[in-house]
Every structure is written in C-alpha cells, then in structure tokens.
PyMOL CGO cylinders between C-alpha atoms (Angstrom):
from pymol import cmd
from pymol.cgo import CYLINDER

trace = [
    CYLINDER, 119.53, 72.80, 102.15, 117.91, 73.22, 106.05, 0.3, 1, 1, 1, 1, 1, 1,
    CYLINDER, 117.91, 73.22, 106.05, 119.10, 70.43, 108.39, 0.3, 1, 1, 1, 1, 1, 1,
    CYLINDER, 119.10, 70.43, 108.39, 116.75, 69.10, 110.79, 0.3, 1, 1, 1, 1, 1, 1,
    CYLINDER, 116.75, 69.10, 110.79, 116.34, 70.66, 114.66, 0.3, 1, 1, 1, 1, 1, 1,
    CYLINDER, 116.34, 70.66, 114.66, 117.35, 73.83, 115.57, 0.3, 1, 1, 1, 1, 1, 1,
    CYLINDER, 117.35, 73.83, 115.57, 120.70, 74.18, 116.76, 0.3, 1, 1, 1, 1, 1, 1,
    CYLINDER, 120.70, 74.18, 116.76, 122.26, 76.55, 119.35, 0.3, 1, 1, 1, 1, 1, 1,
    CYLINDER, 122.26, 76.55, 119.35, 125.16, 77.28, 117.74, 0.3, 1, 1, 1, 1, 1, 1,
    CYLINDER, 125.16, 77.28, 117.74, 126.02, 78.41, 113.68, 0.3, 1, 1, 1, 1, 1, 1,
    CYLINDER, 126.02, 78.41, 113.68, 128.45, 76.49, 112.33, 0.3, 1, 1, 1, 1, 1, 1,
    CYLINDER, 128.45, 76.49, 112.33, 130.95, 78.90, 110.21, 0.3, 1, 1, 1, 1, 1, 1,
    CYLINDER, 130.95, 78.90, 110.21, 129.15, 77.05, 106.93, 0.3, 1, 1, 1, 1, 1, 1,
    CYLINDER, 129.15, 77.05, 106.93, 125.43, 78.25, 108.19, 0.3, 1, 1, 1, 1, 1, 1,
    CYLINDER, 125.43, 78.25, 108.19, 127.41, 81.81, 108.92, 0.3, 1, 1, 1, 1, 1, 1,
    CYLINDER, 127.41, 81.81, 108.92, 128.61, 81.92, 105.13, 0.3, 1, 1, 1, 1, 1, 1,
    CYLINDER, 128.61, 81.92, 105.13, 125.19, 80.80, 103.82, 0.3, 1, 1, 1, 1, 1, 1,
    CYLINDER, 125.19, 80.80, 103.82, 123.65, 83.25, 106.10, 0.3, 1, 1, 1, 1, 1, 1,
    CYLINDER, 123.65, 83.25, 106.10, 125.70, 86.39, 105.03, 0.3, 1, 1, 1, 1, 1, 1,
    CYLINDER, 125.70, 86.39, 105.03, 125.62, 85.37, 101.36, 0.3, 1, 1, 1, 1, 1, 1,
    CYLINDER, 125.62, 85.37, 101.36, 121.24, 85.08, 101.91, 0.3, 1, 1, 1, 1, 1, 1,
    CYLINDER, 121.24, 85.08, 101.91, 121.51, 88.52, 103.24, 0.3, 1, 1, 1, 1, 1, 1,
    CYLINDER, 121.51, 88.52, 103.24, 123.60, 90.16, 100.16, 0.3, 1, 1, 1, 1, 1, 1,
    CYLINDER, 123.60, 90.16, 100.16, 121.86, 88.91, 98.30, 0.3, 1, 1, 1, 1, 1, 1,
    CYLINDER, 121.86, 88.91, 98.30, 118.83, 90.54, 99.73, 0.3, 1, 1, 1, 1, 1, 1,
    CYLINDER, 118.83, 90.54, 99.73, 117.19, 87.60, 101.45, 0.3, 1, 1, 1, 1, 1, 1,
    CYLINDER, 117.19, 87.60, 101.45, 115.95, 88.51, 105.01, 0.3, 1, 1, 1, 1, 1, 1,
    CYLINDER, 115.95, 88.51, 105.01, 117.12, 87.32, 108.56, 0.3, 1, 1, 1, 1, 1, 1,
    CYLINDER, 117.12, 87.32, 108.56, 113.73, 84.30, 108.43, 0.3, 1, 1, 1, 1, 1, 1,
    CYLINDER, 113.73, 84.30, 108.43, 115.18, 82.94, 105.16, 0.3, 1, 1, 1, 1, 1, 1,
    CYLINDER, 115.18, 82.94, 105.16, 118.71, 83.04, 106.44, 0.3, 1, 1, 1, 1, 1, 1,
    CYLINDER, 118.71, 83.04, 106.44, 117.34, 81.28, 109.13, 0.3, 1, 1, 1, 1, 1, 1,
    CYLINDER, 117.34, 81.28, 109.13, 114.88, 78.98, 107.42, 0.3, 1, 1, 1, 1, 1, 1,
    CYLINDER, 114.88, 78.98, 107.42, 117.54, 78.33, 105.02, 0.3, 1, 1, 1, 1, 1, 1,
    CYLINDER, 117.54, 78.33, 105.02, 120.03, 77.12, 107.49, 0.3, 1, 1, 1, 1, 1, 1,
    CYLINDER, 120.03, 77.12, 107.49, 117.56, 75.04, 109.88, 0.3, 1, 1, 1, 1, 1, 1,
    CYLINDER, 117.56, 75.04, 109.88, 117.99, 77.67, 112.64, 0.3, 1, 1, 1, 1, 1, 1,
    CYLINDER, 117.99, 77.67, 112.64, 115.48, 80.44, 114.50, 0.3, 1, 1, 1, 1, 1, 1,
    CYLINDER, 115.48, 80.44, 114.50, 115.50, 84.25, 113.63, 0.3, 1, 1, 1, 1, 1, 1,
    CYLINDER, 115.50, 84.25, 113.63, 116.30, 84.06, 117.43, 0.3, 1, 1, 1, 1, 1, 1,
    CYLINDER, 116.30, 84.06, 117.43, 119.55, 82.05, 116.79, 0.3, 1, 1, 1, 1, 1, 1,
    CYLINDER, 119.55, 82.05, 116.79, 121.03, 84.53, 114.73, 0.3, 1, 1, 1, 1, 1, 1,
    CYLINDER, 121.03, 84.53, 114.73, 120.68, 87.16, 116.90, 0.3, 1, 1, 1, 1, 1, 1,
    CYLINDER, 120.68, 87.16, 116.90, 121.85, 85.30, 119.90, 0.3, 1, 1, 1, 1, 1, 1,
    CYLINDER, 121.85, 85.30, 119.90, 124.99, 84.93, 117.44, 0.3, 1, 1, 1, 1, 1, 1,
    CYLINDER, 124.99, 84.93, 117.44, 125.56, 88.13, 116.28, 0.3, 1, 1, 1, 1, 1, 1,
    CYLINDER, 125.56, 88.13, 116.28, 125.14, 89.31, 120.44, 0.3, 1, 1, 1, 1, 1, 1,
    CYLINDER, 125.14, 89.31, 120.44, 127.87, 87.01, 121.62, 0.3, 1, 1, 1, 1, 1, 1,
    CYLINDER, 127.87, 87.01, 121.62, 130.24, 87.61, 118.19, 0.3, 1, 1, 1, 1, 1, 1,
    CYLINDER, 130.24, 87.61, 118.19, 130.78, 91.58, 117.34, 0.3, 1, 1, 1, 1, 1, 1,
    CYLINDER, 130.78, 91.58, 117.34, 132.44, 90.87, 114.27, 0.3, 1, 1, 1, 1, 1, 1,
    CYLINDER, 132.44, 90.87, 114.27, 129.29, 88.50, 112.96, 0.3, 1, 1, 1, 1, 1, 1,
    CYLINDER, 129.29, 88.50, 112.96, 127.32, 91.46, 113.61, 0.3, 1, 1, 1, 1, 1, 1,
    CYLINDER, 127.32, 91.46, 113.61, 128.96, 93.33, 111.96, 0.3, 1, 1, 1, 1, 1, 1,
    CYLINDER, 128.96, 93.33, 111.96, 129.60, 91.21, 108.82, 0.3, 1, 1, 1, 1, 1, 1,
    CYLINDER, 129.60, 91.21, 108.82, 125.47, 90.79, 109.01, 0.3, 1, 1, 1, 1, 1, 1,
    CYLINDER, 125.47, 90.79, 109.01, 124.91, 94.38, 109.20, 0.3, 1, 1, 1, 1, 1, 1,
    CYLINDER, 124.91, 94.38, 109.20, 127.43, 95.35, 106.21, 0.3, 1, 1, 1, 1, 1, 1,
    CYLINDER, 127.43, 95.35, 106.21, 125.90, 92.53, 104.31, 0.3, 1, 1, 1, 1, 1, 1,
    CYLINDER, 125.90, 92.53, 104.31, 122.22, 94.14, 104.85, 0.3, 1, 1, 1, 1, 1, 1,
    CYLINDER, 122.22, 94.14, 104.85, 123.35, 97.59, 104.08, 0.3, 1, 1, 1, 1, 1, 1,
    CYLINDER, 123.35, 97.59, 104.08, 125.01, 96.78, 100.77, 0.3, 1, 1, 1, 1, 1, 1,
    CYLINDER, 125.01, 96.78, 100.77, 122.20, 94.69, 99.89, 0.3, 1, 1, 1, 1, 1, 1,
    CYLINDER, 122.20, 94.69, 99.89, 120.12, 97.84, 100.68, 0.3, 1, 1, 1, 1, 1, 1,
    CYLINDER, 120.12, 97.84, 100.68, 122.84, 99.97, 98.73, 0.3, 1, 1, 1, 1, 1, 1,
    CYLINDER, 122.84, 99.97, 98.73, 122.74, 98.04, 95.28, 0.3, 1, 1, 1, 1, 1, 1,
    CYLINDER, 122.74, 98.04, 95.28, 119.21, 98.07, 95.63, 0.3, 1, 1, 1, 1, 1, 1,
    CYLINDER, 119.21, 98.07, 95.63, 119.30, 101.98, 95.88, 0.3, 1, 1, 1, 1, 1, 1,
    CYLINDER, 119.30, 101.98, 95.88, 121.81, 102.17, 93.43, 0.3, 1, 1, 1, 1, 1, 1,
    CYLINDER, 121.81, 102.17, 93.43, 119.84, 99.99, 90.59, 0.3, 1, 1, 1, 1, 1, 1,
    CYLINDER, 119.84, 99.99, 90.59, 116.55, 102.00, 91.32, 0.3, 1, 1, 1, 1, 1, 1,
    CYLINDER, 116.55, 102.00, 91.32, 118.79, 105.43, 91.49, 0.3, 1, 1, 1, 1, 1, 1,
    CYLINDER, 118.79, 105.43, 91.49, 120.56, 103.87, 87.34, 0.3, 1, 1, 1, 1, 1, 1,
    CYLINDER, 120.56, 103.87, 87.34, 116.81, 103.28, 86.16, 0.3, 1, 1, 1, 1, 1, 1,
    CYLINDER, 116.81, 103.28, 86.16, 115.18, 106.29, 87.45, 0.3, 1, 1, 1, 1, 1, 1,
    CYLINDER, 115.18, 106.29, 87.45, 117.94, 108.00, 85.52, 0.3, 1, 1, 1, 1, 1, 1,
    CYLINDER, 117.94, 108.00, 85.52, 116.32, 106.93, 82.55, 0.3, 1, 1, 1, 1, 1, 1,
    CYLINDER, 116.32, 106.93, 82.55, 113.15, 108.78, 81.31, 0.3, 1, 1, 1, 1, 1, 1,
    CYLINDER, 113.15, 108.78, 81.31, 111.08, 105.47, 80.07, 0.3, 1, 1, 1, 1, 1, 1,
    CYLINDER, 111.08, 105.47, 80.07, 111.97, 104.50, 83.83, 0.3, 1, 1, 1, 1, 1, 1,
    CYLINDER, 111.97, 104.50, 83.83, 110.15, 107.01, 85.34, 0.3, 1, 1, 1, 1, 1, 1,
    CYLINDER, 110.15, 107.01, 85.34, 108.21, 105.26, 87.89, 0.3, 1, 1, 1, 1, 1, 1,
    CYLINDER, 108.21, 105.26, 87.89, 111.51, 103.86, 89.35, 0.3, 1, 1, 1, 1, 1, 1,
    CYLINDER, 111.51, 103.86, 89.35, 112.15, 107.68, 90.42, 0.3, 1, 1, 1, 1, 1, 1,
    CYLINDER, 112.15, 107.68, 90.42, 108.14, 107.87, 91.84, 0.3, 1, 1, 1, 1, 1, 1,
    CYLINDER, 108.14, 107.87, 91.84, 108.33, 104.88, 93.94, 0.3, 1, 1, 1, 1, 1, 1,
    CYLINDER, 108.33, 104.88, 93.94, 111.75, 106.41, 95.39, 0.3, 1, 1, 1, 1, 1, 1,
    CYLINDER, 111.75, 106.41, 95.39, 110.17, 109.35, 96.09, 0.3, 1, 1, 1, 1, 1, 1,
    CYLINDER, 110.17, 109.35, 96.09, 107.10, 108.20, 97.83, 0.3, 1, 1, 1, 1, 1, 1,
    CYLINDER, 107.10, 108.20, 97.83, 109.48, 106.18, 100.27, 0.3, 1, 1, 1, 1, 1, 1,
    CYLINDER, 109.48, 106.18, 100.27, 111.76, 108.95, 100.84, 0.3, 1, 1, 1, 1, 1, 1,
    CYLINDER, 111.76, 108.95, 100.84, 109.10, 111.11, 101.50, 0.3, 1, 1, 1, 1, 1, 1,
    CYLINDER, 109.10, 111.11, 101.50, 105.19, 109.38, 101.17, 0.3, 1, 1, 1, 1, 1, 1,
    CYLINDER, 105.19, 109.38, 101.17, 103.51, 112.77, 103.31, 0.3, 1, 1, 1, 1, 1, 1,
    CYLINDER, 103.51, 112.77, 103.31, 104.32, 114.69, 100.03, 0.3, 1, 1, 1, 1, 1, 1,
    CYLINDER, 104.32, 114.69, 100.03, 104.74, 111.89, 97.46, 0.3, 1, 1, 1, 1, 1, 1,
    CYLINDER, 104.74, 111.89, 97.46, 102.78, 109.20, 98.35, 0.3, 1, 1, 1, 1, 1, 1,
    CYLINDER, 102.78, 109.20, 98.35, 99.45, 108.52, 96.48, 0.3, 1, 1, 1, 1, 1, 1,
    CYLINDER, 99.45, 108.52, 96.48, 96.69, 109.49, 99.16, 0.3, 1, 1, 1, 1, 1, 1,
    CYLINDER, 96.69, 109.49, 99.16, 93.40, 107.44, 99.01, 0.3, 1, 1, 1, 1, 1, 1,
    CYLINDER, 93.40, 107.44, 99.01, 90.19, 109.41, 98.87, 0.3, 1, 1, 1, 1, 1, 1,
    CYLINDER, 90.19, 109.41, 98.87, 89.30, 108.84, 102.56, 0.3, 1, 1, 1, 1, 1, 1,
    CYLINDER, 89.30, 108.84, 102.56, 92.85, 110.79, 104.21, 0.3, 1, 1, 1, 1, 1, 1,
    CYLINDER, 92.85, 110.79, 104.21, 92.54, 113.88, 105.07, 0.3, 1, 1, 1, 1, 1, 1,
    CYLINDER, 92.54, 113.88, 105.07, 95.92, 116.27, 105.80, 0.3, 1, 1, 1, 1, 1, 1,
    CYLINDER, 95.92, 116.27, 105.80, 96.08, 118.07, 108.37, 0.3, 1, 1, 1, 1, 1, 1,
    CYLINDER, 96.08, 118.07, 108.37, 96.47, 121.71, 106.02, 0.3, 1, 1, 1, 1, 1, 1,
    CYLINDER, 96.47, 121.71, 106.02, 92.76, 120.51, 105.44, 0.3, 1, 1, 1, 1, 1, 1,
    CYLINDER, 92.76, 120.51, 105.44, 91.77, 120.02, 108.64, 0.3, 1, 1, 1, 1, 1, 1,
    CYLINDER, 91.77, 120.02, 108.64, 93.39, 123.14, 109.95, 0.3, 1, 1, 1, 1, 1, 1,
    CYLINDER, 93.39, 123.14, 109.95, 91.12, 125.56, 106.94, 0.3, 1, 1, 1, 1, 1, 1,
    CYLINDER, 91.12, 125.56, 106.94, 88.22, 123.43, 108.15, 0.3, 1, 1, 1, 1, 1, 1,
    CYLINDER, 88.22, 123.43, 108.15, 88.95, 124.41, 111.81, 0.3, 1, 1, 1, 1, 1, 1,
    CYLINDER, 88.95, 124.41, 111.81, 89.17, 127.93, 110.90, 0.3, 1, 1, 1, 1, 1, 1,
    CYLINDER, 89.17, 127.93, 110.90, 85.62, 127.60, 109.21, 0.3, 1, 1, 1, 1, 1, 1,
    CYLINDER, 85.62, 127.60, 109.21, 84.15, 126.28, 112.09, 0.3, 1, 1, 1, 1, 1, 1,
    CYLINDER, 84.15, 126.28, 112.09, 85.74, 128.84, 114.71, 0.3, 1, 1, 1, 1, 1, 1,
    CYLINDER, 85.74, 128.84, 114.71, 83.69, 131.73, 112.11, 0.3, 1, 1, 1, 1, 1, 1,
    CYLINDER, 83.69, 131.73, 112.11, 80.22, 129.86, 112.12, 0.3, 1, 1, 1, 1, 1, 1,
    CYLINDER, 80.22, 129.86, 112.12, 81.05, 129.92, 116.38, 0.3, 1, 1, 1, 1, 1, 1,
    CYLINDER, 81.05, 129.92, 116.38, 82.06, 133.73, 116.11, 0.3, 1, 1, 1, 1, 1, 1,
    CYLINDER, 82.06, 133.73, 116.11, 79.16, 134.20, 114.55, 0.3, 1, 1, 1, 1, 1, 1,
    CYLINDER, 79.16, 134.20, 114.55, 76.60, 132.27, 115.99, 0.3, 1, 1, 1, 1, 1, 1,
    CYLINDER, 76.60, 132.27, 115.99, 77.53, 131.04, 119.37, 0.3, 1, 1, 1, 1, 1, 1,
    CYLINDER, 77.53, 131.04, 119.37, 76.63, 133.25, 122.07, 0.3, 1, 1, 1, 1, 1, 1,
    CYLINDER, 76.63, 133.25, 122.07, 79.94, 135.33, 123.41, 0.3, 1, 1, 1, 1, 1, 1,
    CYLINDER, 79.94, 135.33, 123.41, 79.80, 133.63, 127.10, 0.3, 1, 1, 1, 1, 1, 1,
    CYLINDER, 79.80, 133.63, 127.10, 80.46, 130.12, 125.60, 0.3, 1, 1, 1, 1, 1, 1,
    CYLINDER, 80.46, 130.12, 125.60, 82.03, 131.16, 122.74, 0.3, 1, 1, 1, 1, 1, 1,
    CYLINDER, 82.03, 131.16, 122.74, 85.81, 131.44, 124.20, 0.3, 1, 1, 1, 1, 1, 1,
    CYLINDER, 85.81, 131.44, 124.20, 85.57, 128.41, 125.87, 0.3, 1, 1, 1, 1, 1, 1,
    CYLINDER, 85.57, 128.41, 125.87, 84.37, 126.07, 122.43, 0.3, 1, 1, 1, 1, 1, 1,
    CYLINDER, 84.37, 126.07, 122.43, 87.46, 128.18, 120.55, 0.3, 1, 1, 1, 1, 1, 1,
    CYLINDER, 87.46, 128.18, 120.55, 89.99, 126.95, 123.03, 0.3, 1, 1, 1, 1, 1, 1,
    CYLINDER, 89.99, 126.95, 123.03, 89.18, 123.51, 123.28, 0.3, 1, 1, 1, 1, 1, 1,
    CYLINDER, 89.18, 123.51, 123.28, 89.11, 123.81, 119.16, 0.3, 1, 1, 1, 1, 1, 1,
    CYLINDER, 89.11, 123.81, 119.16, 92.42, 125.54, 119.72, 0.3, 1, 1, 1, 1, 1, 1,
    CYLINDER, 92.42, 125.54, 119.72, 93.92, 122.80, 121.63, 0.3, 1, 1, 1, 1, 1, 1,
    CYLINDER, 93.92, 122.80, 121.63, 92.54, 120.10, 119.19, 0.3, 1, 1, 1, 1, 1, 1,
    CYLINDER, 92.54, 120.10, 119.19, 94.39, 121.85, 116.54, 0.3, 1, 1, 1, 1, 1, 1,
    CYLINDER, 94.39, 121.85, 116.54, 97.75, 121.67, 118.17, 0.3, 1, 1, 1, 1, 1, 1,
    CYLINDER, 97.75, 121.67, 118.17, 97.14, 117.85, 119.30, 0.3, 1, 1, 1, 1, 1, 1,
    CYLINDER, 97.14, 117.85, 119.30, 96.75, 117.46, 115.39, 0.3, 1, 1, 1, 1, 1, 1,
    CYLINDER, 96.75, 117.46, 115.39, 99.39, 119.32, 114.47, 0.3, 1, 1, 1, 1, 1, 1,
    CYLINDER, 99.39, 119.32, 114.47, 102.02, 118.30, 116.64, 0.3, 1, 1, 1, 1, 1, 1,
    CYLINDER, 102.02, 118.30, 116.64, 100.89, 114.67, 115.53, 0.3, 1, 1, 1, 1, 1, 1,
    CYLINDER, 100.89, 114.67, 115.53, 101.02, 115.78, 111.61, 0.3, 1, 1, 1, 1, 1, 1,
    CYLINDER, 101.02, 115.78, 111.61, 104.44, 116.89, 112.58, 0.3, 1, 1, 1, 1, 1, 1,
    CYLINDER, 104.44, 116.89, 112.58, 104.99, 112.63, 113.78, 0.3, 1, 1, 1, 1, 1, 1,
    CYLINDER, 104.99, 112.63, 113.78, 104.25, 112.23, 110.48, 0.3, 1, 1, 1, 1, 1, 1,
    CYLINDER, 104.25, 112.23, 110.48, 101.02, 109.98, 111.07, 0.3, 1, 1, 1, 1, 1, 1,
    CYLINDER, 101.02, 109.98, 111.07, 97.83, 111.12, 109.04, 0.3, 1, 1, 1, 1, 1, 1,
    CYLINDER, 97.83, 111.12, 109.04, 93.59, 111.73, 110.18, 0.3, 1, 1, 1, 1, 1, 1,
    CYLINDER, 93.59, 111.73, 110.18, 91.90, 109.30, 108.41, 0.3, 1, 1, 1, 1, 1, 1,
    CYLINDER, 91.90, 109.30, 108.41, 88.31, 110.25, 107.49, 0.3, 1, 1, 1, 1, 1, 1,
    CYLINDER, 88.31, 110.25, 107.49, 85.39, 108.23, 108.64, 0.3, 1, 1, 1, 1, 1, 1,
]
cmd.load_cgo(trace, "trace")
C-alpha cells in the first residue's frame, strides 16, 4: 500500500512493485501512487539506473505486446470482428477511423479548390486571375503538406 511522504529514492521493494504494475498494464502514474512517490521520482531513478530504466521499458513493452496479441487473437475469430476494426482504426486512423460529420478530407478540399479555380477562370478578369489562382495553389500546397503530416482539416 502507499506509504506516507514522497521518498527521494526507491527501495528494491518499490522497484519490484513498479515493474509488476507496469507489466500488468498499469501506468507510471499508477505505479508511483501505489508505492507513494511521484512519476518524477521514477524518472529520476531511471536516469540514475540504466538497468532499472531498461527493465521499465521492457515491462511496458511486454504489456503492450500482450495486449496486441490478445487483440490479434480475438480478431482472428469472425464474431470478434470489432477487435480487428479497433486495431485498424489505431494503426491508420486516416484510413480506418470513423470521421465526424464535420471532418473534411484533403481530397475533398482539393476537389473544392479545383471547382473554385474553374469559377475564377470563368468569372474573374484576366488581369486579376493569375494572382488569385497563385494564392489558391499556395493554400492547397500548405494544406497538402499538413495532410501528409497526419492533421485533419475540420469544417466550420
């Protein structure tokens, strides 16, 4: 159970408890609360003790791998298709995650810009047209680079 105060150093028992909690899938915050310290103390101990740091990473990763294995195993059964859908949504949310109705994708914006350029070509006098089309092209380029970084554009 949690001890009173905030120790500067973690005991061997504290370290064992922290590793067990992380292995079980708990967070560093939960582990810190359980042993009666702060996450900062755990991080400081990791910096001072590379062996402990390696054990912490290994426990966190083994927990993650176990979860992924369970999801994968469940997804192999058709009746648990939601496990596969959940995994795909997190692996590539741009392709598989459900979108809110007000989310606009870059391909949709690009189609809108092409239509807008057609209107400008048809309706704006030639002396102003090139300047406007250049600005639209710049905006499109900016949006495209943001889109490739994984950000979404939201409608207003």
